[in-house]
ROZARO-343311 format. One line per 5 residues: number of its first residue (from 1); for each residue x negated, y negated, z negated of C-alpha. Coordinates in Angstrom, 3 decimals. Each point is the difference from the previous one (the first is absolute). Example, Ala and Ser with C-alpha at 12.3 -4.5 7.8 and 13.67 -1.06 7.14 Angstrom:
<pts>
1 = -12.300 4.500 -7.800 | -1.370 -3.440 0.660
</pts>
This chain:
<pts>
1 = -41.431 -3.180 -21.138 | 0.916 2.770 2.844 | -0.982 3.673 -0.862 | -1.987 0.752 3.035 | 0.394 3.794 -0.588
6 = 3.570 -0.460 0.084 | -0.101 -2.343 3.069 | -1.859 2.877 1.697 | 2.589 2.807 -0.843 | 2.841 -2.355 1.542
11 = -1.762 -0.831 2.995 | -0.802 3.506 0.660 | 3.341 1.085 -0.493 | 1.623 -2.445 2.576 | -2.802 0.227 2.537
16 = -0.547 2.868 2.973 | -2.455 1.970 -0.540 | -1.143 -0.468 3.618 | 1.106 -2.198 2.651 | 3.119 -0.293 1.615
21 = 0.651 0.231 3.458 | 0.099 -3.825 1.761 | 3.222 -0.689 1.245 | 0.809 -1.285 3.882 | -0.619 -3.755 0.535
26 = 3.404 -2.270 0.257 | 0.547 -1.089 3.590 | -0.664 -3.366 0.223 | 2.997 -1.912 1.831 | -1.411 -3.562 -0.218
31 = 2.401 -2.794 -1.108 | 3.904 -0.109 0.983 | 1.007 -3.057 1.657 | 3.563 -0.747 1.669 | 0.910 3.693 0.007
36 = -3.065 1.781 0.977 | -3.370 1.174 -1.331 | -2.843 -1.667 1.665 | -3.641 0.130 -0.920 | -2.072 -2.964 0.247
41 = -1.753 -1.012 3.378 | -2.737 -2.058 -1.610 | -0.930 1.740 -2.964 | -1.381 -2.372 -2.667 | -0.878 3.176 -2.682
46 = 1.311 3.176 -1.698 | 1.343 1.114 -2.974 | -1.105 3.037 -1.424 | 2.438 1.660 -1.964 | -1.745 2.439 -2.208
51 = 1.428 2.908 -2.839 | -0.803 -2.282 -3.034 | 0.307 3.620 -2.010 | -3.047 1.272 2.972 | -1.726 -1.814 2.264
56 = -0.590 2.605 2.235 | 3.681 -0.041 0.785 | 0.209 -2.866 3.066 | 3.475 -0.914 0.810 | -0.965 -1.960 2.687
61 = -1.646 -3.550 1.429 | 2.936 -2.392 0.449 | -0.691 -2.646 2.733 | 0.846 -3.652 -0.486 | 0.189 -3.160 1.493
66 = 0.627 -3.441 -1.106 | 1.901 -0.779 3.398 | 2.679 2.332 -0.902 | 0.923 -2.359 -2.522 | 1.326 -2.123 2.639
71 = 1.782 3.183 1.841 | 1.428 1.032 -3.175 | 1.436 -3.532 -1.127 | 1.627 -0.569 3.553 | 1.477 3.064 0.563
76 = 1.812 -0.323 -3.604 | 1.213 -3.352 0.971 | 1.737 1.424 2.883 | 0.996 3.016 -2.111 | 1.950 -2.507 -2.927
81 = 1.670 -1.961 3.150 | 2.334 2.965 0.732 | 0.074 1.531 -3.651 | 1.211 -2.790 -1.686 | 2.953 0.224 2.381
86 = 0.578 3.320 -1.538 | 2.791 0.432 -2.833 | -1.558 1.016 -3.336 | 1.985 3.383 -0.238 | -1.375 1.151 3.296
91 = -3.588 -1.238 -1.620 | 0.616 2.350 -3.042 | 0.695 2.997 2.572 | -3.699 -0.586 1.326 | -1.348 0.154 -3.229
96 = 2.239 2.791 -0.930 | -1.638 1.578 3.203 | -3.284 -0.797 -1.595 | 0.767 1.682 -3.007 | 1.128 3.158 1.697
101 = -3.401 -0.147 1.709 | -2.191 -0.237 -3.066 | 1.885 2.795 -1.936 | -0.323 2.494 2.477 | -3.579 -0.850 0.707
106 = -0.739 -0.274 -3.679 | -2.322 3.155 -1.172 | -2.882 -0.957 3.384 | 0.047 -3.593 -1.017 | -0.597 0.822 -3.837
111 = -2.900 2.353 1.329 | -1.231 -2.972 2.095 | 0.426 -2.184 -3.000 | -2.031 2.430 -2.142 | -3.162 -0.330 2.516
116 = 0.085 -3.636 0.202 | 0.531 -1.130 -3.290 | -1.762 2.549 -1.703 | 3.455 0.726 -2.704 | 0.996 3.116 -0.937
121 = 2.798 1.640 2.162 | 2.840 -0.297 -2.855 | -0.680 -3.482 -0.094 | 0.260 -0.494 3.555 | 3.143 2.078 0.131
126 = 1.082 -2.311 -2.473 | -1.020 -2.792 2.091 | 1.866 1.154 3.079 | 3.380 0.356 -2.215 | -0.807 -3.610 -1.770
131 = -0.148 -1.038 3.846 | 3.642 1.708 0.884 | 1.833 -1.200 -3.202 | -1.177 -3.457 1.041 | 1.577 0.174 3.029
136 = 2.876 1.278 -1.559 | 0.220 -3.189 -2.635 | -0.411 -2.613 3.121 | 3.017 1.404 1.840 | 1.901 0.561 -3.261
141 = -0.562 -3.378 -1.497 | -2.142 -2.094 2.756 | 3.268 -0.409 2.468 | 1.975 -1.638 -2.728 | -3.104 -2.294 -0.723
146 = 0.060 -1.098 3.278 | 3.943 0.411 0.806 | 1.557 -2.903 1.074 | 1.927 -2.743 -2.759 | 3.673 -1.079 1.030
151 = 1.426 -2.579 -1.964 | 3.593 -0.275 2.199 | 1.310 -3.179 -2.586 | -2.225 -2.216 1.909 | -1.065 1.980 3.662
156 = -3.645 0.545 -1.017 | -1.830 2.691 0.180 | -3.840 0.992 -1.257 | -2.255 2.045 2.514 | -3.585 1.504 -0.985
161 = -1.704 -0.744 3.094 | -3.287 1.789 1.352 | -3.321 -1.595 -0.529 | -0.994 0.977 3.382 | -3.432 1.829 0.260
166 = -1.186 1.366 -3.490 | -3.889 1.019 -0.477 | 0.147 2.280 -2.424 | -3.838 1.203 -1.237 | -0.034 2.874 -2.073
171 = -2.260 1.564 -2.819 | -1.928 3.191 -0.137 | 1.410 1.268 -3.738 | 3.693 1.649 1.323 | -0.622 -1.194 3.481
176 = 3.031 2.114 0.689 | 2.673 -1.228 -2.494 | -0.751 -3.867 0.389 | 0.330 -0.077 3.942 | 2.986 1.776 -0.149
181 = 1.666 -2.130 -2.651 | -1.147 -3.420 2.133 | 0.390 1.284 3.378 | 3.144 1.252 -1.047 | 1.308 -3.413 -1.313
186 = -1.405 -2.174 2.740 | 1.927 2.100 2.783 | 3.001 0.156 -2.128 | 0.444 -3.377 -0.033 | -0.674 -0.575 3.621
191 = -3.178 -0.827 0.563 | -3.211 1.336 2.117 | -2.733 1.126 -1.577 | -4.231 0.220 0.488 | -1.223 2.470 -2.823
196 = -4.115 -0.126 -0.516 | -0.206 3.081 -2.517 | -3.475 0.600 -2.155 | -3.420 0.417 1.651 | 0.222 2.793 -1.912
201 = 3.456 1.888 1.113 | 0.106 -0.282 3.499 | 1.748 3.671 -0.035 | 2.768 -1.798 -2.475 | 0.379 -2.594 2.343
206 = 0.328 2.098 3.325 | 2.333 2.391 -1.765 | 2.410 -2.789 -1.172 | -0.345 -1.369 4.023 | 0.834 3.520 1.020
211 = 3.365 0.020 -1.796 | 1.094 -3.534 0.714 | -0.307 1.432 3.372 | 2.280 2.663 -0.201 | 2.394 -2.114 -1.620
216 = 1.422 -1.467 3.734 | -0.065 -3.459 -0.684 | -0.854 -3.197 2.503 | -3.492 0.064 1.284 | -2.152 -2.778 -1.677
221 = 1.921 0.550 -3.462 | -2.342 1.533 -1.887 | -4.161 -0.284 0.912 | -3.084 1.746 -1.378 | -3.532 -1.599 0.279
226 = -3.226 1.946 -1.615 | -2.994 -1.672 -0.899 | -1.601 -1.812 -3.360 | 1.304 -3.198 -1.360 | -3.094 -1.966 0.335
231 = 0.730 0.377 3.846 | 3.198 1.323 0.796 | 2.160 -1.389 -3.098 | -1.259 -3.604 0.105 | 0.754 -0.390 3.715
236 = 3.523 1.151 -1.357 | 0.239 -2.360 -3.104 | -1.030 -2.631 2.549 | 1.999 0.471 2.795 | 2.776 -2.571 1.249
241 = 2.376 2.573 0.712 | 0.784 1.565 -3.156 | 2.993 -1.423 -2.193 | -0.626 2.136 -2.994 | -2.643 1.349 -1.984
246 = -0.044 2.578 -2.834 | -3.340 0.983 -1.167 | -0.916 3.274 -2.383 | -3.732 -0.098 -1.701 | -2.333 -1.714 -1.830
251 = -0.045 -3.056 -1.616 | -3.458 -1.155 1.612 | 1.580 0.829 3.552 | 3.347 -2.025 -1.006 | -1.988 -2.855 -0.906
256 = -2.133 -0.066 3.375 | 3.524 0.477 1.745 | 1.536 -3.090 -1.580 | -2.646 -1.782 0.725 | 0.422 0.912 3.449
261 = 3.597 -1.381 0.143 | -0.895 -2.764 -1.427 | 1.293 -1.988 3.062 | 3.310 1.791 0.329 | 1.575 -0.581 -3.290
266 = 3.433 0.589 1.627 | -0.829 3.949 0.679 | 2.006 2.308 -2.454 | -3.293 2.263 -1.687 | 0.308 1.852 -2.694
271 = -2.934 1.623 -1.596 | 0.375 3.260 -2.129 | -3.771 0.143 -1.978 | 0.936 2.251 -2.910 | -3.790 0.165 -2.041
276 = 1.711 2.461 -2.044 | 2.066 -0.073 -3.298 | 0.163 -0.180 -3.749 | 1.254 1.997 -2.879 | 0.573 -0.226 -4.144
281 = 0.136 2.430 -2.025 | 1.833 -0.790 -3.392 | -0.414 1.365 -3.681 | 3.129 2.169 0.764 | -0.743 1.582 3.445
286 = 1.076 3.478 0.562 | -3.493 1.213 0.263 | 0.267 3.113 2.697 | 2.205 -2.435 2.319 | -2.540 -2.439 -0.335
291 = -2.829 1.623 1.012 | 1.163 2.052 2.832 | 1.923 -3.165 1.604 | -3.800 -2.058 -0.460 | -1.748 2.844 1.566
296 = 2.199 0.059 2.946 | 0.779 -3.820 0.324 | -4.139 -0.377 0.035 | -1.258 2.973 1.748 | 2.456 1.408 2.594
301 = -1.247 -0.851 3.800 | -3.182 -0.506 -1.803 | 1.018 -2.920 -1.426 | 0.158 -1.902 3.351 | 3.649 -1.390 0.273
306 = 0.877 -3.711 -0.803 | 2.052 0.842 -3.109 | -2.461 2.558 -1.734 | -0.321 -0.319 -3.552 | -3.711 -1.911 -0.386
311 = 0.100 -1.358 -3.754 | 2.190 0.870 -3.162 | 0.172 -1.375 -2.742 | 0.340 2.266 -3.273 | 0.968 -0.948 -3.444
316 = -2.696 0.753 -2.768 | 2.668 1.987 -1.456 | 0.564 2.200 3.230 | -3.602 0.119 1.238 | -0.753 3.324 -2.330
321 = 2.709 1.819 1.067 | 0.175 -1.159 3.664 | -3.400 -0.810 1.219 | -1.869 3.251 -0.928 | 2.494 2.363 1.886
326 = -0.048 -2.481 3.079 | -3.628 0.530 0.263 | -0.004 3.944 -0.472 | 3.087 0.427 2.654 | -2.027 -2.794 2.401
331 = -3.172 2.551 -0.577 | 2.273 3.338 1.509 | 1.348 -1.691 2.712 | -0.520 1.911 3.054 | -1.390 -1.879 2.732
336 = -0.664 2.066 3.385 | 0.872 0.205 3.682 | 3.255 -1.081 1.222 | 0.967 3.803 1.337 | -1.255 1.840 -3.098
341 = 2.902 1.190 -2.546 | 0.547 -1.818 -3.152 | -2.214 -3.035 0.844 | 1.161 -3.577 -1.758 | -1.713 -2.341 1.924
346 = -2.513 -0.134 2.653 | -2.782 -2.277 1.252 | -0.152 -3.749 0.444 | 1.100 -1.027 3.457 | -3.671 -1.030 0.562
351 = -3.426 -0.279 -0.683 | -0.425 -3.760 -0.470 | 2.879 0.318 -2.552 | -1.477 2.954 -1.810 | -3.239 -2.418 -0.212
356 = 1.921 -2.508 -0.991 | 1.536 2.578 -3.103 | -3.412 0.486 -1.006 | -1.398 -3.475 -0.422 | 2.809 -1.109 -1.739
361 = -0.159 3.301 -2.514 | -3.600 -1.373 -0.141 | 0.928 -3.849 -0.955 | 1.973 1.286 -2.601 | -2.399 1.574 -2.033
366 = -2.835 -2.744 0.636 | 2.786 -2.288 -1.404 | -0.053 1.772 -3.077 | 3.409 2.099 0.064 | 0.318 3.497 -0.578
371 = 0.510 2.949 2.192 | 2.618 2.060 -1.467 | -0.368 2.361 2.965 | -2.379 -0.982 2.699 | 1.023 -0.863 3.553
376 = -2.486 1.353 2.529 | -0.140 1.755 3.516 | 0.349 3.650 0.144 | -0.921 2.531 3.097 | 2.577 3.082 0.700
381 = -1.633 2.872 1.154 | 1.228 0.887 3.226 | 1.095 -3.732 1.074 | -1.981 -3.004 0.264 | 2.738 -2.258 -0.851
386 = -0.334 -3.779 -1.823 | 0.996 1.619 -3.339 | -0.377 -1.670 -3.340 | 0.814 1.234 -3.550 | 2.849 -2.432 -2.254
391 = -1.741 -2.611 -2.248 | 1.782 -1.640 -3.214 | -2.072 -2.462 -1.736 | 0.764 -1.933 -3.072 | -0.453 -3.791 0.711
396 = -1.257 -1.445 -2.814 | 1.957 -3.614 0.546 | -0.751 -1.980 -2.850 | -3.558 -0.849 0.852 | 1.453 -2.130 2.756
401 = -0.218 2.151 3.048 | 3.260 1.798 0.134 | 0.065 0.797 3.712 | 3.175 -1.019 1.042 | -0.387 -1.839 3.391
406 = -1.047 3.089 2.205 | 1.486 2.785 1.316 | -1.253 2.980 -1.411 | -0.925 2.286 3.238 | 0.472 3.992 0.332
411 = 1.233 2.016 -2.902 | -0.963 -2.062 -3.232 | 2.267 -1.443 -2.894 | -0.931 -2.371 -2.315 | 0.730 0.123 -3.764
416 = 0.421 -2.745 -2.377 | 0.390 0.330 -3.639 | 2.504 -3.165 -1.440 | 1.259 -0.188 -3.622 | 3.334 -1.554 0.921
421 = 2.895 -0.849 2.676 | -1.342 -3.390 0.551 | -3.623 1.140 0.843 | 1.779 2.380 2.356 | 1.998 -2.760 1.613
426 = -3.032 -2.377 0.093 | -2.358 2.547 2.013 | 2.747 1.148 2.191 | 1.490 -4.108 0.838 | -3.942 -0.608 1.002
431 = -0.585 2.994 2.418 | -0.236 -1.472 3.695 | 2.216 3.001 1.161 | 3.296 1.041 -1.619 | 1.892 1.589 2.518
436 = 1.910 2.559 -2.294 | -0.390 0.406 -3.359 | 0.597 3.334 -2.236 | 1.079 -0.101 -3.821 | -0.039 3.135 -2.497
441 = 2.084 -0.174 -2.840 | 3.340 1.005 -1.386 | 2.577 -1.257 2.168 | 2.395 -1.022 -3.169 | -2.873 -1.587 -1.709
446 = -0.525 -3.545 -0.853 | -3.171 -0.396 2.186 | 1.684 0.450 3.367 | 2.218 -3.364 -0.130 | -3.004 -2.016 -0.608
451 = -1.836 1.672 2.469 | 2.304 -0.290 2.862 | 0.271 -3.882 -0.726 | -3.885 -0.549 -0.213 | -1.670 1.776 2.519
456 = -0.238 -1.661 3.655 | 0.131 2.712 2.448 | 1.502 1.293 2.722 | 1.709 2.778 -0.999 | 0.196 1.396 -3.519
461 = 0.226 3.955 -0.495 | 0.711 1.497 -3.340 | -1.619 3.369 -0.554 | -0.436 0.366 3.736 | -3.355 -0.397 1.880
466 = -0.592 -3.196 1.769 | 0.197 2.240 3.458 | 3.779 0.859 -0.610 | 2.182 -2.869 1.987 | 3.436 -0.347 1.731
471 = 0.227 -1.833 3.395 | 3.631 -0.832 -1.364 | -1.310 -2.035 -2.867 | -1.951 -3.017 1.455 | -3.471 -0.871 -1.560
476 = -1.908 -3.592 0.162 | -3.919 1.043 -0.682 | -1.404 -2.407 -2.294 | -3.375 -1.814 0.432 | -1.967 0.653 2.812
481 = 1.695 3.914 0.455 | 2.682 -2.340 2.335 | 1.442 -3.107 1.338 | 3.060 0.388 -2.793 | 1.960 0.659 3.043
486 = 1.876 3.506 -1.354 | -0.321 3.157 1.843 | 1.854 3.190 0.728 | 3.538 -0.464 1.424 | -0.920 -3.913 0.253
491 = -2.099 0.764 2.617 | 3.087 -0.311 2.386 | 0.375 -3.266 -1.484 | -3.479 -1.356 1.387 | -0.084 1.613 3.418
496 = 3.606 -1.734 0.824 | 0.985 -3.660 -0.742 | 3.500 -0.987 -1.417 | 1.538 -2.146 2.878 | 3.989 -1.886 -0.949
501 = 2.245 -1.336 2.022 | 3.672 -1.302 -0.128 | 2.367 -0.162 2.593 | 2.250 -2.744 0.387 | 3.369 1.639 0.881
506 = 2.450 -3.222 -0.772 | 1.378 -2.731 2.540 | -1.613 -3.192 -0.133 | 1.940 -2.748 -2.062 | -1.316 -3.417 0.060
511 = 1.989 -0.859 -2.881 | -2.518 1.754 -2.157 | -3.340 -1.871 1.123 | -2.410 -1.053 -2.781 | 0.607 -3.773 -0.761
516 = -2.149 -2.402 2.408 | 0.759 1.793 3.247 | 1.944 -1.861 2.705 | 2.025 2.367 2.163 | 1.846 -1.099 2.863
521 = 3.147 2.139 0.669 | 0.819 0.863 3.813 | 2.023 -3.014 0.725 | -2.463 -2.162 -0.955 | -2.255 1.286 2.346
526 = 2.185 -0.133 2.289 | -0.167 -3.963 -0.480 | -3.193 -0.349 -0.220 | -1.238 2.159 2.936 | -2.717 2.602 -0.054
531 = -3.363 -0.961 -0.583 | -2.346 0.748 2.944 | -3.091 1.470 -1.196 | -2.073 -1.083 3.118 | 0.959 -3.174 0.035
536 = -2.695 -2.282 0.374
</pts>
């Protein structure tokens, strides 16, 4: 159980004693269509962007219109016709200009990310830095992926051709990083883009549009539409004018989108649904490294990342060495306002998610599982936000209720005691979501080769948290975490398609015809006379 006295002391350390002044509202510029920001003429509703770390800080009300989807898709179609004719190096130059703008605006963008997502400022700065690094990697490696391949011996050539209009639907967590990677891949591939950010991150979406607006590309190449998925998102997915779809979000939403696309099986669609990750602690795991990586993997970003560690299987011989230390350190994590100093994690993105978090914790206890570190909503002095204390629960899985099918919401870590590698592998491979798995063991030990062979997962990190990844290394999330399609740099291939062609340069020689072809030479034609195709 969490020590309430200790927890109150931690919160007092990181909370402001008096409420800070409320920052100014963000200028709401509307949708971005055909190279201009436009406010909807017919408003269907508003998105209320509120700081989840302090609900007094209202960033603004963003109007949306379902009709904007049609305008944005038409704009992207026109923009694509011009952009696909632009050479690959010229596209790369435009992406480089985008990167320069992002670097120039790095600090104010990080400040906005804190206000909109609630994450600590140091983490927001890391997200901006990771976004810059992503652009660099696409420029370094992405160009080679879609570069033409020429085979001179057969006068053959293969080109990666733009799909056309790419619809991108972004997530609320890591909104800048995910949007930057997706849009850069699409633009570098020669596509037009219609981007709909999460209803929880309209400011991040507007920031992205402002950056592309300064990049000096043809009108229509990048377009932004604001709005909820239930209205604007559904209209975009079902629009006949899109040529590819990339969705990042929950499995439940992805399932509904796939149902909506049942009549368009030819549409290239990629769903990245995450669902949270897993870990296994072997008996010879390095204790301090294991505890630290589990803490960061499970609770950074308040446990809201698609690859946050949600379940860890601990060998019984490592249990007493690792689990008590893990619980003790989780109780000491500093939860606080994003702009305060020395804060590990901020609030959840919404009160709806925090309510789901609390219900899940209660459900665990009601089913007989043991709270080692009880998760619950908490309040901070000076800030009215959606804060929660991290929770760690021991799952008594031998009773027949292993809690392997749902995504634990928020800062939750489920711990399973196992007697052997066989039990760990069985539980792991039964889990519905398997995007990434961390294994903690000796690198030169006997367990690692067997685990690498038997664990069915999209990525395997050894003695590193599940949130560690490289765009250069393609991963293919397993189970309901994705569609089995690789991400990272391979996104370039998904948003283009290969087209091969062979050019015949040799003179025609009738002496080399396949058997059974009657071919008359010129003299024969002269003797028989030309055939009149119009004769009755």
